[in-house]
Residue, then its C-alpha position, 0 to 999 in steps of 0.5 A: m310108933t309115936e303117940a299123937v298128942q291131943t289137946p282135951l276139948v272143953e267148953a271155955t270158962h270165960s273169967k273177966r279179962v281186958f284186952s287193949g291194943i295201940q298201933p306204934s304210928g308215933g306221936l302220942t296226943l292227948g287224946n291217946y292219954l284221955g282216951a286210952l292210957k289214962r283208962f288202961a291204968e286206971a283197970q288195973n285197980q279193978g281187980i281184973e287181968t289186964i293184957y295191953c299190946i303195942v300192934d305193930l303188926h296192924a302198923i304195916t297194913v301201910w308202908q312203915d320205915p323199919a327204923k321209925l317203926r322201931q322208934a315208935t314202938r318203943e316210944l309208946a311202951a314209955g307212954f304206956i309206962a309213963s301213964g301208970v301202966d304198970p308192967a308188974r302188973s299189967i301184961l305189956f309187950n308188942q304183937s309181933q312178939v307172940g306169934a299165936h296173933a297171926e295164926l288165929a288171925w288165918l283161921f278167922n280169915c277162914v271164918a269172916r265173910m268177904g262181905w262183912l269186911s267190905r262193909m268196913t267203913q275205916f278201910k274205905d277211909k284208908a284206902g280211899k279211891n285207890r282201894e286195888n292199890a290197898s294193901v290185903g292186910l289193910f283190908a283183913y285187918p279186922n281179923l287180925m284184931a278180931a285174933d289179938i282179942m280171941v287169942y286171950h279169951a278177952t271178954h272186956v275192951p276198951v275202945g273208942e267210938d270209931q272202933k265200935q264196928h271192928l268189936e261188932l266184928t269180932r263179935d260176929i266171928a266168935i259167934k260164927f266159930n262157935n255155931d259152926f263147931g259147936v262150941n262155946f269157946f270164944p267169948v262174945v265180947e263186950p266193948v268198954i266205952e266210958g269216961a268224959a273224953t273218950r274222943v278228944m277233938s281238935l283244938r281248932d276244930g271242936t268237930k274233927k278228932m284230934s290227930k297226930s297228923d293234922p297239919s297244925d301243931q296248934s290242933r293237939i296237945n303231944l305227950t312230949d309237949d313242955a309246960d309251956a307249949i301246952a299252956q300256949k296250946i290251950r290259951k289258943a284253943k278255939t272257943d266261942a264268945e259265950p259264957l259256960p252254961e250251968t249245965p251239960e244241955g247248954l253245951e249243944g251246938r258249941p263243939e269247941a266249948r265242950n271239947l274243952v269242958n270234957i278235957y278238964a273233966a277227964l284230968s280232974d276225974k269229974t262229970q262235965a255238970e260238976v265242972l259246969a257247976e264250978y265255971a258256969g257264967q265265966g267265960f273262957g278268959a277265966f276258965k283257960p288258964a285254969l285248964a292250962d294249969l290243970a293240964v300242965s300239972s297233969l302231963t308235964p310228969i308223963s313227958d318227963e317220965m317218957q324222956r326219961l324211959l327213952q334214955d335206956v331202951g335196952e330196958i323198954d326191950r326188956i319189959l316188952g320181951e318179958g311181956a311176950e313171955r307171959a302173954d304167950a303162956i296165956a295165948r298158946p294154949i288157946l291157939e292149941q285148942t282152936y286148932e284141935i277144935v277146926g280139926m288140925v293134928r297136933s302131934r308135934r313135941g316140944 
């Protein structure tokens, strides 16, 4: 008779671990760099384990052309690496290569409540008036996002303001699971929202987020833009007629001015106050050229490196595959313990 294989149930100890993911939807912008990629690279210097995921399973909640999805996945991987994420220091992989994400998401589908998901504002925004024709995946993907985080027992997640609600759901699922089964297994994750430009706004409208879906290419700086395009977009960015104030309080009611100051601060690793102390009283005729020079010097090396990396997709695929193996080595034991806690018989060998 085969002896059942038992995974011992233990109270988990949660060492600090950072996880974050980005959808491979194509067209990386300055907003992606300042709001995510730059901070991901900086987190590697904090002595914390960092896991970064290209969430291709999330991408297919709406229709994706397969060839374009593969291209966007590789382009995003190149963007991570060109922005300073070192695959030797961080784990970098695409989500679909680690099956534990989808498996844990199903368990969380059975923990999360319909009412919780119904309140997700992003589903309402993306589904619009055609909710009956939206995919089940689009409705339930916050549970997959929770699984992405919890399958690594991540404790900290860098997020933008628009993702805070989903992180609250992740916390709710972790708390309910722990309470339902009388364990202290999943950590209650903490959001990490920091930096001067965690939400970069459109260069044409300072009240709207910079987005690759905006019809106007002048509204955004793409990470693939060359130096001339970057400088030209900064010079043509919408501003007002007032000079820059002496303090951040003077930016109230001036969304375009605030956005450009935030971009300068984030690219130069300064605060709003430090930037304004340097340019107070000056108009945008002086400030925009300085910002253009800074943006060009900061971003063109990233664009050049992305282009170099994309010349060898085999190397990108190798990096993602090795990252997936390292990710699976962490995720699979956590998933197996989750199955044990839930009451699943785990007797398969190998």
